[in-house]
Structures are given as structure tokens and as C-alpha cells.
C-alpha positions as CSV (number, residue, x, y, z in Angstrom):
1,M,-75.5,8.9,-28.8
2,R,-71.7,7.3,-28.5
3,R,-69.1,9.9,-29.0
4,T,-65.7,8.4,-30.3
5,V,-62.4,10.1,-30.3
6,P,-60.4,10.2,-33.0
7,F,-57.0,7.9,-33.5
8,R,-54.7,11.0,-34.0
9,W,-56.1,12.1,-30.7
10,L,-55.4,9.0,-28.7
11,L,-51.8,8.6,-30.5
12,L,-51.1,12.4,-29.4
13,A,-52.0,11.7,-25.8
14,G,-50.4,8.3,-25.4
15,L,-47.0,10.7,-27.2
16,V,-47.5,13.2,-24.3
17,T,-48.0,10.8,-21.7
18,L,-44.6,8.8,-22.8
19,T,-42.6,12.2,-23.1
20,A,-43.5,13.0,-19.6
21,G,-42.6,10.1,-18.1
22,V,-39.1,10.0,-20.0
23,A,-38.6,13.5,-18.9
24,A,-39.4,12.7,-15.3
25,C,-37.2,9.6,-15.4
26,S,-33.6,11.5,-16.8
27,S,-31.0,13.3,-14.9
28,S,-29.8,16.8,-15.9
29,E,-26.4,15.7,-14.4
30,T,-24.6,13.3,-16.1
31,P,-22.6,11.0,-13.5
32,T,-18.7,11.6,-13.3
33,A,-16.5,8.8,-14.5
34,T,-14.0,7.7,-11.5
35,G,-11.1,5.5,-10.8
36,T,-9.0,4.7,-8.0
37,L,-5.7,6.5,-7.0
38,S,-3.7,4.2,-4.7
39,G,0.1,4.9,-3.5
40,R,2.8,5.1,-1.0
41,L,4.1,8.2,0.7
42,L,7.7,6.9,1.2
43,R,11.0,8.4,2.7
44,I,14.2,7.8,0.6
45,G,17.8,8.3,1.7
46,G,19.5,8.7,4.9
47,P,22.3,6.6,5.9
48,A,23.2,3.3,3.9
49,P,21.5,1.8,2.6
50,G,18.9,4.3,2.4
51,D,16.2,2.3,1.4
52,A,12.3,3.3,0.9
53,Q,10.6,3.7,4.4
54,P,7.0,4.2,4.7
55,L,5.8,7.9,6.1
56,S,3.2,9.2,7.8
57,G,2.1,12.6,6.7
58,S,-0.7,14.0,3.7
59,V,-0.9,13.7,0.1
60,E,-2.2,16.6,-1.6
61,V,-3.9,16.0,-5.1
62,V,-4.5,19.0,-7.6
63,S,-6.8,18.3,-10.4
64,P,-6.3,20.1,-14.2
65,S,-8.4,22.8,-12.9
66,G,-6.9,23.2,-9.7
67,E,-9.1,22.0,-7.4
68,R,-7.4,20.2,-4.0
69,T,-8.1,17.0,-2.2
70,Q,-6.1,16.0,0.5
71,V,-5.6,12.3,2.2
72,Q,-4.1,11.7,5.5
73,V,-1.5,8.9,5.3
74,E,-0.9,6.8,8.2
75,A,2.6,5.1,9.6
76,D,2.5,2.6,6.9
77,G,2.2,5.1,4.2
78,I,-0.4,4.0,2.1
79,F,-3.2,6.3,0.3
80,S,-6.0,5.6,-1.4
81,L,-8.9,7.7,-3.1
82,D,-11.5,7.7,-5.6
83,L,-10.9,10.4,-8.3
84,P,-13.0,11.5,-11.4
85,A,-10.8,10.4,-14.6
86,A,-7.9,13.0,-15.1
87,T,-4.8,13.9,-15.1
88,Y,-3.3,15.3,-11.4
89,T,-0.2,16.6,-9.7
90,L,0.6,15.4,-6.4
91,A,2.5,17.1,-3.3
92,A,3.0,15.6,-0.1
93,S,3.9,16.8,3.6
94,P,5.7,14.6,6.3
95,A,3.7,14.5,9.4
96,T,4.2,17.5,11.9
97,G,7.6,17.5,13.3
98,S,9.8,16.6,10.6
99,Y,10.8,18.4,7.4
100,L,11.8,16.4,4.2
101,P,11.8,17.9,0.7
102,C,9.2,16.0,-0.6
103,Q,9.2,15.9,-4.9
104,P,5.9,16.6,-6.5
105,E,4.3,13.9,-8.9
106,S,3.2,15.3,-11.9
107,G,1.2,13.4,-14.6
108,V,-0.4,11.1,-12.9
109,V,-3.4,9.6,-14.7
110,V,-6.7,8.3,-13.0
111,T,-8.4,6.2,-15.8
112,A,-12.0,5.2,-15.2
113,G,-12.7,1.9,-14.0
114,T,-9.4,1.6,-12.5
115,T,-6.8,1.7,-10.1
116,S,-3.8,4.0,-10.8
117,S,-0.8,3.4,-9.0
118,T,2.3,6.0,-7.7
119,D,4.4,6.6,-4.9
120,V,5.1,10.3,-3.7
121,T,8.6,10.3,-2.3
122,C,10.3,12.6,0.5
123,H,14.2,13.0,0.2
124,I,16.9,12.4,3.1
125,P,19.8,14.4,2.3
């Protein structure tokens, strides 16, 4: 004698299998949308004409939550890093052996999927 399984049990078994497969494939972490922040560390002032010149050192990026990320800047003054989309404050420090007051840049917006550019300046009196 052949026994048949009711349709509703087959349907239920299929739904359980489908739900388990979807749960296994989904991630509990949502990827963070990032953008790129690029810019230049510049020295401004000094003897005339006092034009902006690239400066080596470091740039520190401070997130709204206070998390700090630091990037080293070579003699060409150029920096670039990928960051979560947010509004940041940037602070700079010239290379060891030089003291120049550097103006923090606040309100620097990084938008997901784009490149934002800003210059950080250190002034020679």
C-alpha cells in the first residue's frame, strides 16, 4: 500500500527549507557606505609672495563619534583615505622638527561613493 503525503506538509517543508536558506545567506552586518577624502597639507605665508607650498607631516581625521584616523603625508603634501560617509574635522601636524600652527578644518563632508577634497593649511607668521 502506497502512502501519500498531504500537500500542506510538502508546502510546509518547502517553506522551512527556503527560510533556512535565506537566513544562512543574509548577513547581520550592514556594509558601511564609504567615500574618499583627498587633499593637500600646505604651508602658507612667510616671505613674499607667501604662496602655498606642499608640506610633509600627518593629517588626523576625527569622526562625529570622536574616532581618530591618522594618515602620513609625504613631501608632495597629498593625502587620501576611504572613510564612512559622515562629517569630519581634520587636524594637521607638520613633520618632526618644524613648528607651524595648523588650522583645523571642520565640517568636511564625506559622501558615499564620491571623492571629497579639502586642503589643510599651516601658516608661517
